[in-house]
C-alpha positions in Angstrom: 0.0 0.0 0.0 1.2 3.5 -0.8 1.1 4.7 2.8 3.4 2.0 4.0 5.8 2.7 1.1 5.9 6.4 1.9 6.4 5.8 5.6 9.3 3.4 4.8 11.0 6.1 2.7 10.4 8.6 5.5 11.9 6.3 8.1 15.0 5.7 6.0 15.5 9.4 5.4 15.1 10.3 9.1 17.4 7.5 10.2 20.2 8.9 8.0 19.7 12.5 9.1 21.8 14.3 11.7 21.1 13.6 15.4 20.8 17.4 15.9 17.6 17.3 13.8 15.8 15.0 16.2 13.3 16.2 18.7 14.3 15.0 22.1 12.3 12.1 23.6 11.3 11.7 27.3 10.2 8.2 28.3 7.6 7.8 31.0 7.2 4.2 32.3 4.1 2.4 33.5 3.3 1.0 36.9 6.2 -1.1 38.1 8.3 0.1 35.2 11.3 1.5 37.0 13.5 0.7 40.0 12.6 1.9 43.5 15.0 2.1 46.4 14.3 2.0 50.2 16.0 2.6 53.5 14.8 1.5 56.9 15.0 3.9 59.9 14.7 3.3 63.6 11.0 3.8 63.3 10.6 0.6 61.2 8.8 -2.1 63.2 9.1 -5.4 61.4 6.3 -7.9 61.5 8.7 -10.8 62.2 12.3 -11.4 63.0 12.8 -12.4 59.3 11.8 -8.9 58.2 14.2 -7.2 60.6 16.4 -4.3 59.5 19.4 -6.5 58.6 17.4 -7.9 55.7 18.4 -7.5 52.9 22.1 -8.1 53.5 23.3 -6.0 50.5 22.9 -2.3 51.0 24.9 0.7 50.0 26.9 2.6 52.7 24.0 4.8 53.5 21.6 1.9 54.0 19.7 2.1 50.6 18.7 -1.1 48.9 16.6 -2.0 45.8 12.9 -2.4 46.9 11.6 -2.9 43.4 12.3 -5.3 41.8 13.5 -7.4 44.7 13.9 -11.1 43.6 13.4 -12.3 47.2 9.7 -11.5 46.7 9.6 -14.9 45.0 10.0 -16.7 48.3 6.9 -16.8 50.5 8.4 -15.6 53.9 10.1 -12.7 52.1 6.9 -11.8 50.2 5.4 -10.7 53.4 8.4 -8.5 54.2 8.2 -7.0 50.7 4.5 -6.4 51.2 5.1 -4.5 54.4 7.7 -2.3 53.0 5.9 -1.5 49.7 2.6 -0.7 51.3 1.5 2.9 51.6 -1.2 4.4 53.9 -4.0 6.9 53.5 -4.2 9.5 56.2 -7.8 10.9 56.4 -6.6 13.9 58.5 -4.1 15.0 55.8 -6.2 13.6 52.9 -3.0 12.1 51.4 -0.9 9.0 51.3 2.5 8.2 53.0 5.0 5.3 53.3 4.9 2.7 56.0 6.5 4.0 59.2 10.2 3.7 59.2 10.5 3.2 55.4 12.1 5.9 53.3 12.0 5.5 49.5 13.6 7.2 46.5 13.5 6.9 42.8 17.0 6.5 41.3 18.4 7.9 38.1 15.7 10.5 37.3 16.4 12.0 33.9 18.2 8.9 32.7 16.9 5.8 31.0 19.1 3.7 33.4 16.3 2.6 35.8 13.9 1.9 33.0 16.0 -0.6 31.1 15.9 -3.4 33.7 14.1 -3.6 37.0 17.1 -5.5 38.4 20.4 -5.0 36.5 21.7 -8.3 37.9 18.8 -10.1 36.4 18.7 -8.5 32.9 17.2 -11.5 31.2 14.0 -11.7 33.3 13.6 -8.1 34.4 14.1 -6.3 31.0 11.5 -3.5 30.6 12.3 -0.6 28.2 15.7 -1.9 27.1 14.5 -3.1 23.7 12.7 0.2 23.1 15.7 2.2 24.1 18.0 0.2 21.8 15.6 0.8 18.9 15.7 4.5 19.6 19.4 4.5 19.7 19.5 3.0 16.2 17.8 6.1 14.8 20.2 8.5 16.6 19.0 8.9 20.2 21.5 9.1 23.0 20.8 8.7 26.7 20.9 12.0 28.6 21.6 14.0 25.4 18.3 13.8 23.4 16.8 10.8 25.2 15.7 11.0 28.8 13.8 8.9 31.4 11.2 10.1 33.9 10.9 7.3 36.5 8.6 7.9 39.5 7.1 6.2 42.6 4.4 4.4 40.8 2.6 3.5 44.0 1.3 7.0 44.3 -1.3 8.4 41.9 -2.7 11.9 41.5 -5.8 13.4 43.1 -8.6 15.6 41.9 -8.6 19.3 42.3 -8.5 20.6 46.0 -7.1 17.3 47.2 -3.3 17.0 48.0 -1.1 14.3 46.3 2.3 15.3 47.5 4.3 12.5 45.8 2.4 12.5 42.5 2.4 16.3 42.3 6.1 16.4 42.9 6.6 14.0 40.0 4.6 16.2 37.7 6.7 19.2 38.9 9.9 17.3 38.3 8.7 16.1 34.9 7.8 19.6 33.9 11.3 20.8 34.8 12.9 17.9 32.9 10.8 18.8 29.8 12.0 22.4 30.0 15.7 21.6 30.6 15.6 18.9 27.8 14.2 21.4 25.3 16.7 24.1 26.4 19.6 21.8 26.0 18.5 20.7 22.6 18.4 24.2 21.0 14.8 24.9 22.1 13.3 22.0 20.2 10.0 20.9 21.8 9.9 17.5 23.3 8.3 14.2 22.3 6.7 12.5 25.3 6.7 8.7 24.9 4.7 6.9 27.7 3.7 3.4 28.5 0.6 2.4 30.4 0.0 4.4 33.6 2.6 6.8 32.4 0.2 8.0 29.8 -2.3 9.1 32.5 0.3 11.1 34.3 1.4 12.7 31.0 -2.1 13.7 30.0 -2.7 15.2 33.5 0.6 17.2 33.2 -0.5 18.6 29.9 -3.9 19.6 31.0 -2.6 21.2 34.2 -0.3 23.6 32.4 -1.2 26.6 30.2 -1.7 26.0 26.5 1.2 28.5 25.8 3.5 26.2 27.8 2.4 23.1 26.0 2.8 24.8 22.6 6.3 25.9 23.5 7.7 22.7 25.0 5.7 19.7 23.6 6.1 18.6 20.0 4.0 15.4 20.3 2.6 13.0 22.9 2.8 9.2 22.0 1.0 7.0 24.4 1.6 3.2 24.3 -1.1 0.9 25.8 -2.6 3.7 27.9 -5.5 2.6 30.2 -7.4 5.8 29.8 -10.6 4.4 31.3 -9.1 1.8 33.6 -9.3 -2.0 33.3 -11.5 -4.8 34.5 -8.3 -6.6 35.6 -7.9 -3.9 38.2 -11.1 -5.1 39.9 -9.5 -8.6 40.1 -6.3 -7.1 41.6 -8.3 -5.5 44.4 -10.5 -8.4 45.0 -8.1 -11.3 44.9 -4.6 -9.9 44.4 -2.4 -10.2 41.3 0.9 -11.9 40.9 1.2 -10.6 37.3 2.7 -13.9 36.2 5.6 -13.8 38.7 6.1 -17.5 39.6 5.8 -18.8 43.2 4.1 -15.6 44.5 0.7 -16.1 46.2 -1.5 -13.2 45.0 -3.2 -13.0 48.4 0.2 -12.3 50.0 0.5 -9.1 47.9 -3.2 -8.1 47.8 -3.0 -5.8 50.8 0.0 -3.9 49.4 -1.7 -3.6 46.0 -4.9 -2.3 47.5 -3.0 0.3 49.3 -1.5 1.9 46.2 -3.5 5.0 45.2 -2.4 4.6 41.6 -4.2 1.2 41.4 -7.5 3.0 42.4 -6.9 5.2 39.4 -7.0 2.1 37.2 -10.5 1.1 38.2 -13.0 1.0 35.3 -14.3 4.6 34.6 -18.1 5.0 34.5 -17.5 7.4 31.6 -15.8 4.7 29.5 -17.5 1.5 30.7 -20.9 3.0 30.3 -24.2 1.6 31.4 -25.0 -1.1 33.9 -23.1 -3.9 32.2 -21.8 -6.2 35.0 -18.1 -6.4 35.3 -18.0 -8.5 38.4 -20.7 -11.1 39.2 -21.0 -12.9 42.6 -23.7 -15.1 44.1 -24.9 -12.1 46.0 -25.1 -9.6 43.2 -23.1 -7.8 40.5 -21.0 -4.7 40.1 -20.8 -2.3 37.1 -18.4 0.6 36.6 -20.9 2.7 38.6 -20.6 0.4 41.6 -16.9 0.7 42.3 -17.4 2.2 45.8 -19.8 -0.5 46.8 -17.4 -3.1 45.3 -14.5 -1.8 47.4 -16.7 -2.0 50.5 -17.9 -5.5 49.8 -14.4 -6.9 49.2 -13.4 -5.7 52.6 -11.5 -2.6 51.6 -13.7 0.0 53.3 -10.8 2.4 53.7 -10.5 2.8 49.9 -14.1 4.1 49.4 -13.6 7.7 50.4 -10.3 8.1 48.4 -11.9 6.6 45.4 -15.0 8.7 45.5 -13.4 12.0 46.4 -9.8 11.8 45.0 -10.0 9.5 42.0 -13.5 9.4 40.5 -13.3 13.1 39.3 -10.0 12.3 37.5 -11.6 9.5 35.4 -14.7 11.4 34.5 -12.9 14.0 32.4 -10.8 13.6 29.3 -9.9 17.2 28.3 -8.2 17.8 25.1 -4.5 18.8 25.6 -4.4 20.5 22.2 -1.0 19.0 21.4 -0.6 16.3 18.8 -1.4 12.9 20.3 -0.7 9.4 18.9 -2.1 6.3 20.7 -0.3 3.0 19.8 -2.2 0.0 21.2 -2.3 -3.8 20.9 -5.4 -5.6 19.9 -6.7 -9.1 19.4 -5.4 -10.4 22.7 -7.9 -11.9 25.0 -8.5 -9.5 27.9 -10.6 -9.9 31.1 -14.0 -8.4 30.4 -16.1 -10.0 33.2 -15.1 -11.7 36.5 -17.4 -14.4 38.0 -16.8 -15.3 41.7 -18.3 -18.4 43.3 -19.5 -19.2 46.8 -15.9 -19.2 48.1 -15.7 -15.4 47.8 -13.0 -13.1 46.8 -10.1 -15.1 48.2 -10.5 -17.5 45.2 -9.5 -16.8 41.6 -12.6 -15.8 39.5 -13.8 -17.4 36.3 -12.9 -15.0 33.6 -14.9 -14.0 30.5 -12.6 -12.5 27.9 -13.0 -9.8 25.3 -10.8 -7.7 23.0 -7.8 -5.7 24.2 -4.1 -6.0 24.8 -4.4 -8.7 27.5 -4.5 -6.2 30.3 -6.4 -3.1 29.1 -9.8 -3.5 27.5 -10.3 -2.1 24.0 -12.9 0.4 25.3 -10.3 1.9 27.5 -7.4 1.9 25.0 -9.6 3.7 22.4 -11.4 6.1 24.9 -9.7 9.2 23.6 -10.8 8.4 20.0 -14.3 8.2 21.3 -14.3 11.4 23.3 -12.3 13.5 20.8 -13.9 12.3 17.6 -14.7 15.2 15.3 -12.7 17.7 17.3 -11.2 20.5 15.1 -8.8 21.5 17.9 -7.3 18.2 18.8 -5.2 16.0 16.5 -5.3 12.3 17.4 -3.9 9.3 15.5 -4.6 5.7 16.6 -2.4 2.8 15.6 -3.6 -0.7 16.3 -1.1 -3.6 16.2 -2.9 -7.0 16.2 -1.6 -9.6 18.5 0.7 -7.4 20.5 0.1 -7.4 24.3 0.3 -4.7 26.9 4.0 -5.5 27.7 5.3 -6.9 24.4 4.5 -3.6 22.8 7.9 -2.5 24.3 9.8 -5.4 22.7 7.9 -6.8 19.7 9.8 -6.0 16.5 6.7 -4.9 14.6 5.6 -2.7 17.4 9.1 -1.1 17.8 9.2 -0.5 14.1 5.8 1.3 14.2 7.0 3.4 17.2 10.2 4.4 15.4 8.3 5.3 12.2 6.0 7.5 14.2 8.9 9.3 15.8 10.6 9.6 12.5 7.5 11.1 10.9 7.3 13.6 13.8 10.9 14.6 13.3 10.3 15.1 9.6 7.3 17.4 10.3 4.6 15.4 8.5 3.2 13.4 11.4 -0.3 14.9 10.7 -0.4 13.5 7.2 -2.4 10.4 8.3 -5.1 10.6 10.9 -5.4 6.8 11.6 -3.3 3.9 10.6 -4.5 0.4 11.5 
């Protein structure tokens, strides 16, 4: 087809052009997509002798150690230690979240791609994350900390609606804004391409809509969102109800359920009533069913009463609006991968794994959610949006599949050549 031929020529031309002609790229990872480090203070009260402050053995001179990803989470007794240290807490008086007492955390290598490549550099083979994507970008002229940057963050913390504090999430947006400005300034004033994965797309859209249009027009060339769960996922309801090991072997989902429920960013991924419209049941139990409009009742019935207020007041307003950022946006998504669409629980309750009814999506995010912006912004004269579907590519393989990487690079090349608006949609 002519379009593929022209895009191939464009890709070749851009690949051979000077690096100085490239718009800088900032990578924003998804949940769990970068390393986290922790340090234990005298206020830390372990739940068992096994979880005492001497564990883990290997720490730097100041006491910092890798909290995520920690391979010892694979072993049952240490899973509980991990759960205790990763858990965050909602303080009703402050209307915000904080770490477990005695646990300090930090995000290493902000501004670099280093913590995005592998979740554990000693286990590169099994913890590779953005390494294939970064290597593919390097082939077309991108260089780490010159015109390619990373924006890791503490993915346990989400954002909150207006008039509600979110200290950690808001600081990340502030740091990301400064990184965008410094990146543009160090690249001769060229505006930046934001390239996000999964949850990172939600943060990026919030950043854009929380800053003046004049700032966006000056500093943002294009926003490319990979596998963004704009309207949440049905799988998130399974995570809250029964825990989720995300395919990590030997890990009992119930051992990490408490920690996963505590993460405010996970509440952000609950199915949005604006996207999952109507009263279609997403979860069915012997005692009733739950649609996207019943999330608060669902949280209460699974025994997570403390999540009801934060969801209703802090999160729900965030997932009810999808304002146009008025910068060019491309969504690249996987399709044709069976994705949880309905969860059916039996008499044993939420401690058991549900029977799953599958639908279309990328294996994690439902197609309704992946294409939500297309639905809301359709026909807008002020918002450019391109949607690229890649059949058979999953939520995570989009970062390593050769066809997906080729599509991502072609999109970036077309942006650098200044003709990214020539095609509205490419399927």
